[in-house]
mmCIF file of the N, C-alpha and C atoms, coordinates in Angstrom:
data_MODEL
# 
_entry.id   MODEL 
# 
loop_
_atom_site.group_PDB 
_atom_site.id 
_atom_site.type_symbol 
_atom_site.label_atom_id 
_atom_site.label_alt_id 
_atom_site.label_comp_id 
_atom_site.label_asym_id 
_atom_site.label_entity_id 
_atom_site.label_seq_id 
_atom_site.pdbx_PDB_ins_code 
_atom_site.Cartn_x 
_atom_site.Cartn_y 
_atom_site.Cartn_z 
_atom_site.occupancy 
_atom_site.B_iso_or_equiv 
_atom_site.pdbx_formal_charge 
_atom_site.auth_seq_id 
_atom_site.auth_comp_id 
_atom_site.auth_asym_id 
_atom_site.auth_atom_id 
_atom_site.pdbx_PDB_model_num 
ATOM 1   N N  . MET A 1 1  ? 167.645 174.183 129.745 1.00 0.00 ? 1  MET A N  1 
ATOM 2   C CA . MET A 1 1  ? 168.858 173.778 130.430 1.00 0.00 ? 1  MET A CA 1 
ATOM 3   C C  . MET A 1 1  ? 169.522 172.641 129.651 1.00 0.00 ? 1  MET A C  1 
ATOM 4   N N  . ALA A 1 2  ? 170.774 172.765 129.356 1.00 0.00 ? 2  ALA A N  1 
ATOM 5   C CA . ALA A 1 2  ? 171.516 171.749 128.608 1.00 0.00 ? 2  ALA A CA 1 
ATOM 6   C C  . ALA A 1 2  ? 171.911 170.596 129.518 1.00 0.00 ? 2  ALA A C  1 
ATOM 7   N N  . ILE A 1 3  ? 171.799 169.394 128.981 1.00 0.00 ? 3  ILE A N  1 
ATOM 8   C CA . ILE A 1 3  ? 172.208 168.178 129.685 1.00 0.00 ? 3  ILE A CA 1 
ATOM 9   C C  . ILE A 1 3  ? 173.311 167.535 128.857 1.00 0.00 ? 3  ILE A C  1 
ATOM 10  N N  . ASN A 1 4  ? 174.464 167.314 129.469 1.00 0.00 ? 4  ASN A N  1 
ATOM 11  C CA . ASN A 1 4  ? 175.556 166.634 128.787 1.00 0.00 ? 4  ASN A CA 1 
ATOM 12  C C  . ASN A 1 4  ? 175.391 165.129 128.942 1.00 0.00 ? 4  ASN A C  1 
ATOM 13  N N  . VAL A 1 5  ? 175.487 164.412 127.827 1.00 0.00 ? 5  VAL A N  1 
ATOM 14  C CA . VAL A 1 5  ? 175.539 162.955 127.848 1.00 0.00 ? 5  VAL A CA 1 
ATOM 15  C C  . VAL A 1 5  ? 177.016 162.612 127.867 1.00 0.00 ? 5  VAL A C  1 
ATOM 16  N N  . ILE A 1 6  ? 177.458 161.850 128.863 1.00 0.00 ? 6  ILE A N  1 
ATOM 17  C CA . ILE A 1 6  ? 178.890 161.568 128.990 1.00 0.00 ? 6  ILE A CA 1 
ATOM 18  C C  . ILE A 1 6  ? 179.195 160.105 128.688 1.00 0.00 ? 6  ILE A C  1 
ATOM 19  N N  . MET A 1 7  ? 180.448 159.868 128.292 1.00 0.00 ? 7  MET A N  1 
ATOM 20  C CA . MET A 1 7  ? 180.927 158.502 128.114 1.00 0.00 ? 7  MET A CA 1 
ATOM 21  C C  . MET A 1 7  ? 181.040 157.898 129.511 1.00 0.00 ? 7  MET A C  1 
ATOM 22  N N  . PRO A 1 8  ? 180.261 156.853 129.787 1.00 0.00 ? 8  PRO A N  1 
ATOM 23  C CA . PRO A 1 8  ? 180.280 156.287 131.138 1.00 0.00 ? 8  PRO A CA 1 
ATOM 24  C C  . PRO A 1 8  ? 181.542 155.474 131.408 1.00 0.00 ? 8  PRO A C  1 
ATOM 25  N N  . LYS A 1 9  ? 181.893 155.390 132.688 1.00 0.00 ? 9  LYS A N  1 
ATOM 26  C CA . LYS A 1 9  ? 182.992 154.522 133.117 1.00 0.00 ? 9  LYS A CA 1 
ATOM 27  C C  . LYS A 1 9  ? 182.343 153.241 133.605 1.00 0.00 ? 9  LYS A C  1 
ATOM 28  N N  . LEU A 1 10 ? 182.506 152.163 132.849 1.00 0.00 ? 10 LEU A N  1 
ATOM 29  C CA . LEU A 1 10 ? 181.798 150.919 133.111 1.00 0.00 ? 10 LEU A CA 1 
ATOM 30  C C  . LEU A 1 10 ? 182.633 149.888 133.864 1.00 0.00 ? 10 LEU A C  1 
ATOM 31  N N  . GLY A 1 11 ? 183.848 150.242 134.208 1.00 0.00 ? 11 GLY A N  1 
ATOM 32  C CA . GLY A 1 11 ? 184.714 149.336 134.959 1.00 0.00 ? 11 GLY A CA 1 
ATOM 33  C C  . GLY A 1 11 ? 185.870 150.106 135.557 1.00 0.00 ? 11 GLY A C  1 
ATOM 34  N N  . LEU A 1 12 ? 186.514 149.516 136.534 1.00 0.00 ? 12 LEU A N  1 
ATOM 35  C CA . LEU A 1 12 ? 187.608 150.200 137.227 1.00 0.00 ? 12 LEU A CA 1 
ATOM 36  C C  . LEU A 1 12 ? 188.763 150.560 136.300 1.00 0.00 ? 12 LEU A C  1 
ATOM 37  N N  . THR A 1 13 ? 189.017 149.710 135.310 1.00 0.00 ? 13 THR A N  1 
ATOM 38  C CA . THR A 1 13 ? 190.162 149.945 134.432 1.00 0.00 ? 13 THR A CA 1 
ATOM 39  C C  . THR A 1 13 ? 189.779 150.589 133.099 1.00 0.00 ? 13 THR A C  1 
ATOM 40  N N  . MET A 1 14 ? 188.499 150.850 132.892 1.00 0.00 ? 14 MET A N  1 
ATOM 41  C CA . MET A 1 14 ? 188.060 151.439 131.619 1.00 0.00 ? 14 MET A CA 1 
ATOM 42  C C  . MET A 1 14 ? 188.569 152.874 131.490 1.00 0.00 ? 14 MET A C  1 
ATOM 43  N N  . GLU A 1 15 ? 189.241 153.145 130.373 1.00 0.00 ? 15 GLU A N  1 
ATOM 44  C CA . GLU A 1 15 ? 189.762 154.487 130.110 1.00 0.00 ? 15 GLU A CA 1 
ATOM 45  C C  . GLU A 1 15 ? 189.038 155.165 128.951 1.00 0.00 ? 15 GLU A C  1 
ATOM 46  N N  . ASN A 1 16 ? 188.465 154.349 128.034 1.00 0.00 ? 16 ASN A N  1 
ATOM 47  C CA . ASN A 1 16 ? 187.746 154.900 126.896 1.00 0.00 ? 16 ASN A CA 1 
ATOM 48  C C  . ASN A 1 16 ? 186.762 153.874 126.355 1.00 0.00 ? 16 ASN A C  1 
ATOM 49  N N  . GLY A 1 17 ? 185.901 154.328 125.471 1.00 0.00 ? 17 GLY A N  1 
ATOM 50  C CA . GLY A 1 17 ? 184.945 153.449 124.817 1.00 0.00 ? 17 GLY A CA 1 
ATOM 51  C C  . GLY A 1 17 ? 184.757 153.921 123.395 1.00 0.00 ? 17 GLY A C  1 
ATOM 52  N N  . THR A 1 18 ? 184.240 153.046 122.553 1.00 0.00 ? 18 THR A N  1 
ATOM 53  C CA . THR A 1 18 ? 184.000 153.364 121.149 1.00 0.00 ? 18 THR A CA 1 
ATOM 54  C C  . THR A 1 18 ? 182.503 153.529 120.926 1.00 0.00 ? 18 THR A C  1 
ATOM 55  N N  . ILE A 1 19 ? 182.132 154.624 120.283 1.00 0.00 ? 19 ILE A N  1 
ATOM 56  C CA . ILE A 1 19 ? 180.734 154.836 119.926 1.00 0.00 ? 19 ILE A CA 1 
ATOM 57  C C  . ILE A 1 19 ? 180.445 153.905 118.754 1.00 0.00 ? 19 ILE A C  1 
ATOM 58  N N  . SER A 1 20 ? 179.640 152.882 119.013 1.00 0.00 ? 20 SER A N  1 
ATOM 59  C CA . SER A 1 20 ? 179.329 151.888 117.998 1.00 0.00 ? 20 SER A CA 1 
ATOM 60  C C  . SER A 1 20 ? 178.206 152.354 117.082 1.00 0.00 ? 20 SER A C  1 
ATOM 61  N N  . LYS A 1 21 ? 177.092 152.820 117.685 1.00 0.00 ? 21 LYS A N  1 
ATOM 62  C CA . LYS A 1 21 ? 175.932 153.195 116.886 1.00 0.00 ? 21 LYS A CA 1 
ATOM 63  C C  . LYS A 1 21 ? 175.076 154.196 117.639 1.00 0.00 ? 21 LYS A C  1 
ATOM 64  N N  . TRP A 1 22 ? 174.780 155.306 116.990 1.00 0.00 ? 22 TRP A N  1 
ATOM 65  C CA . TRP A 1 22 ? 173.822 156.259 117.544 1.00 0.00 ? 22 TRP A CA 1 
ATOM 66  C C  . TRP A 1 22 ? 172.421 155.737 117.251 1.00 0.00 ? 22 TRP A C  1 
ATOM 67  N N  . LEU A 1 23 ? 171.588 155.626 118.279 1.00 0.00 ? 23 LEU A N  1 
ATOM 68  C CA . LEU A 1 23 ? 170.220 155.149 118.121 1.00 0.00 ? 23 LEU A CA 1 
ATOM 69  C C  . LEU A 1 23 ? 169.259 156.300 117.858 1.00 0.00 ? 23 LEU A C  1 
ATOM 70  N N  . LYS A 1 24 ? 169.737 157.526 118.076 1.00 0.00 ? 24 LYS A N  1 
ATOM 71  C CA . LYS A 1 24 ? 168.990 158.761 117.796 1.00 0.00 ? 24 LYS A CA 1 
ATOM 72  C C  . LYS A 1 24 ? 169.898 159.682 117.007 1.00 0.00 ? 24 LYS A C  1 
ATOM 73  N N  . LYS A 1 25 ? 169.305 160.705 116.376 1.00 0.00 ? 25 LYS A N  1 
ATOM 74  C CA . LYS A 1 25 ? 170.123 161.666 115.623 1.00 0.00 ? 25 LYS A CA 1 
ATOM 75  C C  . LYS A 1 25 ? 169.841 163.083 116.121 1.00 0.00 ? 25 LYS A C  1 
ATOM 76  N N  . GLU A 1 26 ? 170.678 164.028 115.711 1.00 0.00 ? 26 GLU A N  1 
ATOM 77  C CA . GLU A 1 26 ? 170.469 165.421 116.099 1.00 0.00 ? 26 GLU A CA 1 
ATOM 78  C C  . GLU A 1 26 ? 169.072 165.858 115.684 1.00 0.00 ? 26 GLU A C  1 
ATOM 79  N N  . GLY A 1 27 ? 168.408 166.568 116.591 1.00 0.00 ? 27 GLY A N  1 
ATOM 80  C CA . GLY A 1 27 ? 167.060 167.050 116.335 1.00 0.00 ? 27 GLY A CA 1 
ATOM 81  C C  . GLY A 1 27 ? 165.973 166.135 116.867 1.00 0.00 ? 27 GLY A C  1 
ATOM 82  N N  . ASP A 1 28 ? 166.328 164.887 117.196 1.00 0.00 ? 28 ASP A N  1 
ATOM 83  C CA . ASP A 1 28 ? 165.340 163.951 117.743 1.00 0.00 ? 28 ASP A CA 1 
ATOM 84  C C  . ASP A 1 28 ? 164.979 164.316 119.179 1.00 0.00 ? 28 ASP A C  1 
ATOM 85  N N  . GLU A 1 29 ? 163.718 164.114 119.515 1.00 0.00 ? 29 GLU A N  1 
ATOM 86  C CA . GLU A 1 29 ? 163.258 164.250 120.900 1.00 0.00 ? 29 GLU A CA 1 
ATOM 87  C C  . GLU A 1 29 ? 163.527 162.925 121.609 1.00 0.00 ? 29 GLU A C  1 
ATOM 88  N N  . VAL A 1 30 ? 163.985 163.009 122.850 1.00 0.00 ? 30 VAL A N  1 
ATOM 89  C CA . VAL A 1 30 ? 164.222 161.812 123.661 1.00 0.00 ? 30 VAL A CA 1 
ATOM 90  C C  . VAL A 1 30 ? 163.600 162.004 125.036 1.00 0.00 ? 30 VAL A C  1 
ATOM 91  N N  . LYS A 1 31 ? 163.282 160.888 125.665 1.00 0.00 ? 31 LYS A N  1 
ATOM 92  C CA . LYS A 1 31 ? 162.777 160.899 127.031 1.00 0.00 ? 31 LYS A CA 1 
ATOM 93  C C  . LYS A 1 31 ? 163.827 160.287 127.940 1.00 0.00 ? 31 LYS A C  1 
ATOM 94  N N  . GLU A 1 32 ? 163.856 160.722 129.179 1.00 0.00 ? 32 GLU A N  1 
ATOM 95  C CA . GLU A 1 32 ? 164.799 160.180 130.149 1.00 0.00 ? 32 GLU A CA 1 
ATOM 96  C C  . GLU A 1 32 ? 164.676 158.664 130.193 1.00 0.00 ? 32 GLU A C  1 
ATOM 97  N N  . GLY A 1 33 ? 165.804 157.978 130.138 1.00 0.00 ? 33 GLY A N  1 
ATOM 98  C CA . GLY A 1 33 ? 165.838 156.525 130.186 1.00 0.00 ? 33 GLY A CA 1 
ATOM 99  C C  . GLY A 1 33 ? 165.729 155.845 128.834 1.00 0.00 ? 33 GLY A C  1 
ATOM 100 N N  . GLU A 1 34 ? 165.491 156.600 127.787 1.00 0.00 ? 34 GLU A N  1 
ATOM 101 C CA . GLU A 1 34 ? 165.362 156.038 126.444 1.00 0.00 ? 34 GLU A CA 1 
ATOM 102 C C  . GLU A 1 34 ? 166.746 155.689 125.895 1.00 0.00 ? 34 GLU A C  1 
ATOM 103 N N  . PRO A 1 35 ? 166.903 154.533 125.210 1.00 0.00 ? 35 PRO A N  1 
ATOM 104 C CA . PRO A 1 35 ? 168.201 154.177 124.624 1.00 0.00 ? 35 PRO A CA 1 
ATOM 105 C C  . PRO A 1 35 ? 168.675 155.251 123.651 1.00 0.00 ? 35 PRO A C  1 
ATOM 106 N N  . LEU A 1 36 ? 169.958 155.622 123.768 1.00 0.00 ? 36 LEU A N  1 
ATOM 107 C CA . LEU A 1 36 ? 170.498 156.739 122.999 1.00 0.00 ? 36 LEU A CA 1 
ATOM 108 C C  . LEU A 1 36 ? 171.662 156.337 122.089 1.00 0.00 ? 36 LEU A C  1 
ATOM 109 N N  . VAL A 1 37 ? 172.585 155.556 122.639 1.00 0.00 ? 37 VAL A N  1 
ATOM 110 C CA . VAL A 1 37 ? 173.801 155.221 121.885 1.00 0.00 ? 37 VAL A CA 1 
ATOM 111 C C  . VAL A 1 37 ? 174.368 153.891 122.400 1.00 0.00 ? 37 VAL A C  1 
ATOM 112 N N  . GLU A 1 38 ? 174.964 153.118 121.479 1.00 0.00 ? 38 GLU A N  1 
ATOM 113 C CA . GLU A 1 38 ? 175.651 151.888 121.847 1.00 0.00 ? 38 GLU A CA 1 
ATOM 114 C C  . GLU A 1 38 ? 177.147 152.169 121.966 1.00 0.00 ? 38 GLU A C  1 
ATOM 115 N N  . ILE A 1 39 ? 177.718 151.706 123.074 1.00 0.00 ? 39 ILE A N  1 
ATOM 116 C CA . ILE A 1 39 ? 179.139 151.891 123.367 1.00 0.00 ? 39 ILE A CA 1 
ATOM 117 C C  . ILE A 1 39 ? 179.805 150.516 123.427 1.00 0.00 ? 39 ILE A C  1 
ATOM 118 N N  . ILE A 1 40 ? 180.972 150.398 122.821 1.00 0.00 ? 40 ILE A N  1 
ATOM 119 C CA . ILE A 1 40 ? 181.743 149.162 122.896 1.00 0.00 ? 40 ILE A CA 1 
ATOM 120 C C  . ILE A 1 40 ? 182.998 149.419 123.723 1.00 0.00 ? 40 ILE A C  1 
ATOM 121 N N  . THR A 1 41 ? 183.259 148.533 124.687 1.00 0.00 ? 41 THR A N  1 
ATOM 122 C CA . THR A 1 41 ? 184.509 148.573 125.441 1.00 0.00 ? 41 THR A CA 1 
ATOM 123 C C  . THR A 1 41 ? 185.278 147.303 125.095 1.00 0.00 ? 41 THR A C  1 
ATOM 124 N N  . ASP A 1 42 ? 186.410 147.098 125.749 1.00 0.00 ? 42 ASP A N  1 
ATOM 125 C CA . ASP A 1 42 ? 187.173 145.879 125.469 1.00 0.00 ? 42 ASP A CA 1 
ATOM 126 C C  . ASP A 1 42 ? 186.486 144.634 126.011 1.00 0.00 ? 42 ASP A C  1 
ATOM 127 N N  . LYS A 1 43 ? 185.437 144.814 126.833 1.00 0.00 ? 43 LYS A N  1 
ATOM 128 C CA . LYS A 1 43 ? 184.771 143.662 127.439 1.00 0.00 ? 43 LYS A CA 1 
ATOM 129 C C  . LYS A 1 43 ? 183.293 143.523 127.091 1.00 0.00 ? 43 LYS A C  1 
ATOM 130 N N  . ILE A 1 44 ? 182.589 144.629 126.865 1.00 0.00 ? 44 ILE A N  1 
ATOM 131 C CA . ILE A 1 44 ? 181.139 144.555 126.670 1.00 0.00 ? 44 ILE A CA 1 
ATOM 132 C C  . ILE A 1 44 ? 180.644 145.571 125.645 1.00 0.00 ? 44 ILE A C  1 
ATOM 133 N N  . THR A 1 45 ? 179.413 145.351 125.187 1.00 0.00 ? 45 THR A N  1 
ATOM 134 C CA . THR A 1 45 ? 178.669 146.356 124.438 1.00 0.00 ? 45 THR A CA 1 
ATOM 135 C C  . THR A 1 45 ? 177.569 146.842 125.365 1.00 0.00 ? 45 THR A C  1 
ATOM 136 N N  . TYR A 1 46 ? 177.420 148.150 125.496 1.00 0.00 ? 46 TYR A N  1 
ATOM 137 C CA . TYR A 1 46 ? 176.519 148.745 126.477 1.00 0.00 ? 46 TYR A CA 1 
ATOM 138 C C  . TYR A 1 46 ? 175.673 149.810 125.792 1.00 0.00 ? 46 TYR A C  1 
ATOM 139 N N  . VAL A 1 47 ? 174.380 149.853 126.157 1.00 0.00 ? 47 VAL A N  1 
ATOM 140 C CA . VAL A 1 47 ? 173.495 150.887 125.629 1.00 0.00 ? 47 VAL A CA 1 
ATOM 141 C C  . VAL A 1 47 ? 173.371 151.995 126.667 1.00 0.00 ? 47 VAL A C  1 
ATOM 142 N N  . VAL A 1 48 ? 173.770 153.201 126.283 1.00 0.00 ? 48 VAL A N  1 
ATOM 143 C CA . VAL A 1 48 ? 173.665 154.364 127.166 1.00 0.00 ? 48 VAL A CA 1 
ATOM 144 C C  . VAL A 1 48 ? 172.268 154.949 127.011 1.00 0.00 ? 48 VAL A C  1 
ATOM 145 N N  . GLU A 1 49 ? 171.605 155.180 128.144 1.00 0.00 ? 49 GLU A N  1 
ATOM 146 C CA . GLU A 1 49 ? 170.275 155.765 128.133 1.00 0.00 ? 49 GLU A CA 1 
ATOM 147 C C  . GLU A 1 49 ? 170.362 157.272 128.296 1.00 0.00 ? 49 GLU A C  1 
ATOM 148 N N  . SER A 1 50 ? 169.349 157.959 127.823 1.00 0.00 ? 50 SER A N  1 
ATOM 149 C CA . SER A 1 50 ? 169.292 159.412 127.938 1.00 0.00 ? 50 SER A CA 1 
ATOM 150 C C  . SER A 1 50 ? 169.194 159.813 129.406 1.00 0.00 ? 50 SER A C  1 
ATOM 151 N N  . PRO A 1 51 ? 170.054 160.732 129.856 1.00 0.00 ? 51 PRO A N  1 
ATOM 152 C CA . PRO A 1 51 ? 170.013 161.176 131.252 1.00 0.00 ? 51 PRO A CA 1 
ATOM 153 C C  . PRO A 1 51 ? 168.882 162.165 131.537 1.00 0.00 ? 51 PRO A C  1 
ATOM 154 N N  . GLY A 1 52 ? 168.180 162.600 130.505 1.00 0.00 ? 52 GLY A N  1 
ATOM 155 C CA . GLY A 1 52 ? 167.087 163.551 130.686 1.00 0.00 ? 52 GLY A CA 1 
ATOM 156 C C  . GLY A 1 52 ? 166.238 163.620 129.436 1.00 0.00 ? 52 GLY A C  1 
ATOM 157 N N  . SER A 1 53 ? 165.142 164.339 129.524 1.00 0.00 ? 53 SER A N  1 
ATOM 158 C CA . SER A 1 53 ? 164.237 164.499 128.385 1.00 0.00 ? 53 SER A CA 1 
ATOM 159 C C  . SER A 1 53 ? 164.517 165.810 127.663 1.00 0.00 ? 53 SER A C  1 
ATOM 160 N N  . GLY A 1 54 ? 164.312 165.817 126.353 1.00 0.00 ? 54 GLY A N  1 
ATOM 161 C CA . GLY A 1 54 ? 164.505 167.024 125.553 1.00 0.00 ? 54 GLY A CA 1 
ATOM 162 C C  . GLY A 1 54 ? 164.870 166.676 124.128 1.00 0.00 ? 54 GLY A C  1 
ATOM 163 N N  . LYS A 1 55 ? 165.482 167.631 123.448 1.00 0.00 ? 55 LYS A N  1 
ATOM 164 C CA . LYS A 1 55 ? 165.896 167.458 122.050 1.00 0.00 ? 55 LYS A CA 1 
ATOM 165 C C  . LYS A 1 55 ? 167.414 167.325 121.999 1.00 0.00 ? 55 LYS A C  1 
ATOM 166 N N  . ILE A 1 56 ? 167.889 166.385 121.186 1.00 0.00 ? 56 ILE A N  1 
ATOM 167 C CA . ILE A 1 56 ? 169.334 166.243 120.984 1.00 0.00 ? 56 ILE A CA 1 
ATOM 168 C C  . ILE A 1 56 ? 169.780 167.399 120.087 1.00 0.00 ? 56 ILE A C  1 
ATOM 169 N N  . THR A 1 57 ? 170.500 168.332 120.671 1.00 0.00 ? 57 THR A N  1 
ATOM 170 C CA . THR A 1 57 ? 170.921 169.495 119.892 1.00 0.00 ? 57 THR A CA 1 
ATOM 171 C C  . THR A 1 57 ? 172.286 169.306 119.238 1.00 0.00 ? 57 THR A C  1 
ATOM 172 N N  . LYS A 1 58 ? 173.113 168.415 119.810 1.00 0.00 ? 58 LYS A N  1 
ATOM 173 C CA . LYS A 1 58 ? 174.448 168.225 119.229 1.00 0.00 ? 58 LYS A CA 1 
ATOM 174 C C  . LYS A 1 58 ? 174.973 166.841 119.582 1.00 0.00 ? 58 LYS A C  1 
ATOM 175 N N  . ILE A 1 59 ? 175.412 166.114 118.564 1.00 0.00 ? 59 ILE A N  1 
ATOM 176 C CA . ILE A 1 59 ? 176.166 164.877 118.747 1.00 0.00 ? 59 ILE A CA 1 
ATOM 177 C C  . ILE A 1 59 ? 177.623 165.256 118.532 1.00 0.00 ? 59 ILE A C  1 
ATOM 178 N N  . LEU A 1 60 ? 178.437 165.068 119.553 1.00 0.00 ? 60 LEU A N  1 
ATOM 179 C CA . LEU A 1 60 ? 179.809 165.573 119.529 1.00 0.00 ? 60 LEU A CA 1 
ATOM 180 C C  . LEU A 1 60 ? 180.807 164.650 118.837 1.00 0.00 ? 60 LEU A C  1 
ATOM 181 N N  . PHE A 1 61 ? 180.486 163.351 118.728 1.00 0.00 ? 61 PHE A N  1 
ATOM 182 C CA . PHE A 1 61 ? 181.404 162.397 118.095 1.00 0.00 ? 61 PHE A CA 1 
ATOM 183 C C  . PHE A 1 61 ? 180.622 161.464 117.182 1.00 0.00 ? 61 PHE A C  1 
ATOM 184 N N  . PRO A 1 62 ? 181.137 161.182 115.988 1.00 0.00 ? 62 PRO A N  1 
ATOM 185 C CA . PRO A 1 62 ? 180.459 160.245 115.086 1.00 0.00 ? 62 PRO A CA 1 
ATOM 186 C C  . PRO A 1 62 ? 180.697 158.795 115.519 1.00 0.00 ? 62 PRO A C  1 
ATOM 187 N N  . GLU A 1 63 ? 179.970 157.881 114.879 1.00 0.00 ? 63 GLU A N  1 
ATOM 188 C CA . GLU A 1 63 ? 180.176 156.460 115.130 1.00 0.00 ? 63 GLU A CA 1 
ATOM 189 C C  . GLU A 1 63 ? 181.607 156.061 114.820 1.00 0.00 ? 63 GLU A C  1 
ATOM 190 N N  . GLU A 1 64 ? 182.073 155.032 115.518 1.00 0.00 ? 64 GLU A N  1 
ATOM 191 C CA . GLU A 1 64 ? 183.425 154.468 115.385 1.00 0.00 ? 64 GLU A CA 1 
ATOM 192 C C  . GLU A 1 64 ? 184.504 155.358 115.985 1.00 0.00 ? 64 GLU A C  1 
ATOM 193 N N  . THR A 1 65 ? 184.125 156.349 116.781 1.00 0.00 ? 65 THR A N  1 
ATOM 194 C CA . THR A 1 65 ? 185.095 157.220 117.438 1.00 0.00 ? 65 THR A CA 1 
ATOM 195 C C  . THR A 1 65 ? 185.369 156.706 118.846 1.00 0.00 ? 65 THR A C  1 
ATOM 196 N N  . VAL A 1 66 ? 186.644 156.694 119.219 1.00 0.00 ? 66 VAL A N  1 
ATOM 197 C CA . VAL A 1 66 ? 187.046 156.328 120.576 1.00 0.00 ? 66 VAL A CA 1 
ATOM 198 C C  . VAL A 1 66 ? 187.022 157.590 121.424 1.00 0.00 ? 66 VAL A C  1 
ATOM 199 N N  . VAL A 1 67 ? 186.324 157.517 122.573 1.00 0.00 ? 67 VAL A N  1 
ATOM 200 C CA . VAL A 1 67 ? 186.142 158.678 123.440 1.00 0.00 ? 67 VAL A CA 1 
ATOM 201 C C  . VAL A 1 67 ? 186.572 158.312 124.864 1.00 0.00 ? 67 VAL A C  1 
ATOM 202 N N  . ASN A 1 68 ? 187.274 159.213 125.529 1.00 0.00 ? 68 ASN A N  1 
ATOM 203 C CA . ASN A 1 68 ? 187.697 158.991 126.914 1.00 0.00 ? 68 ASN A CA 1 
ATOM 204 C C  . ASN A 1 68 ? 186.490 159.022 127.850 1.00 0.00 ? 68 ASN A C  1 
ATOM 205 N N  . VAL A 1 69 ? 186.566 158.219 128.930 1.00 0.00 ? 69 VAL A N  1 
ATOM 206 C CA . VAL A 1 69 ? 185.473 158.217 129.902 1.00 0.00 ? 69 VAL A CA 1 
ATOM 207 C C  . VAL A 1 69 ? 185.288 159.600 130.488 1.00 0.00 ? 69 VAL A C  1 
ATOM 208 N N  . THR A 1 70 ? 184.076 159.909 130.827 1.00 0.00 ? 70 THR A N  1 
ATOM 209 C CA . THR A 1 70 ? 183.592 161.184 131.395 1.00 0.00 ? 70 THR A CA 1 
ATOM 210 C C  . THR A 1 70 ? 183.602 162.361 130.412 1.00 0.00 ? 70 THR A C  1 
ATOM 211 N N  . ASP A 1 71 ? 184.047 162.140 129.164 1.00 0.00 ? 71 ASP A N  1 
ATOM 212 C CA . ASP A 1 71 ? 183.958 163.197 128.158 1.00 0.00 ? 71 ASP A CA 1 
ATOM 213 C C  . ASP A 1 71 ? 182.521 163.299 127.646 1.00 0.00 ? 71 ASP A C  1 
ATOM 214 N N  . PRO A 1 72 ? 182.016 164.490 127.404 1.00 0.00 ? 72 PRO A N  1 
ATOM 215 C CA . PRO A 1 72 ? 180.671 164.628 126.825 1.00 0.00 ? 72 PRO A CA 1 
ATOM 216 C C  . PRO A 1 72 ? 180.650 164.053 125.404 1.00 0.00 ? 72 PRO A C  1 
ATOM 217 N N  . ILE A 1 73 ? 179.553 163.351 125.056 1.00 0.00 ? 73 ILE A N  1 
ATOM 218 C CA . ILE A 1 73 ? 179.426 162.791 123.714 1.00 0.00 ? 73 ILE A CA 1 
ATOM 219 C C  . ILE A 1 73 ? 178.228 163.383 122.974 1.00 0.00 ? 73 ILE A C  1 
ATOM 220 N N  . ALA A 1 74 ? 177.301 164.005 123.720 1.00 0.00 ? 74 ALA A N  1 
ATOM 221 C CA . ALA A 1 74 ? 176.137 164.642 123.092 1.00 0.00 ? 74 ALA A CA 1 
ATOM 222 C C  . ALA A 1 74 ? 175.555 165.660 124.065 1.00 0.00 ? 74 ALA A C  1 
ATOM 223 N N  . ILE A 1 75 ? 174.703 166.555 123.522 1.00 0.00 ? 75 ILE A N  1 
ATOM 224 C CA . ILE A 1 75 ? 174.027 167.568 124.348 1.00 0.00 ? 75 ILE A CA 1 
ATOM 225 C C  . ILE A 1 75 ? 172.539 167.498 124.080 1.00 0.00 ? 75 ILE A C  1 
ATOM 226 N N  . ILE A 1 76 ? 171.775 167.481 125.177 1.00 0.00 ? 76 ILE A N  1 
ATOM 227 C CA . ILE A 1 76 ? 170.314 167.476 125.114 1.00 0.00 ? 76 ILE A CA 1 
ATOM 228 C C  . ILE A 1 76 ? 169.840 168.770 125.739 1.00 0.00 ? 76 ILE A C  1 
ATOM 229 N N  . GLU A 1 77 ? 168.881 169.445 125.103 1.00 0.00 ? 77 GLU A N  1 
ATOM 230 C CA . GLU A 1 77 ? 168.312 170.684 125.680 1.00 0.00 ? 77 GLU A CA 1 
ATOM 231 C C  . GLU A 1 77 ? 166.818 170.541 125.810 1.00 0.00 ? 77 GLU A C  1 
# 
């Protein structure tokens, strides 16, 4: 079953975030709750944790990309 990792909405006015650094790469195994990616907003830097366990099959956006909130940024299977 595929799990979408989404760009979180970290504040009422947040519309997008920048992928600062991927802490894992495609093909890596991850466990639920494990740090996955660093996101920068206009106010904070936030580490997004894996929403589930499995293998990262696809990273949808490279580092330094601005992504709208709730858009998928990676897929875990």
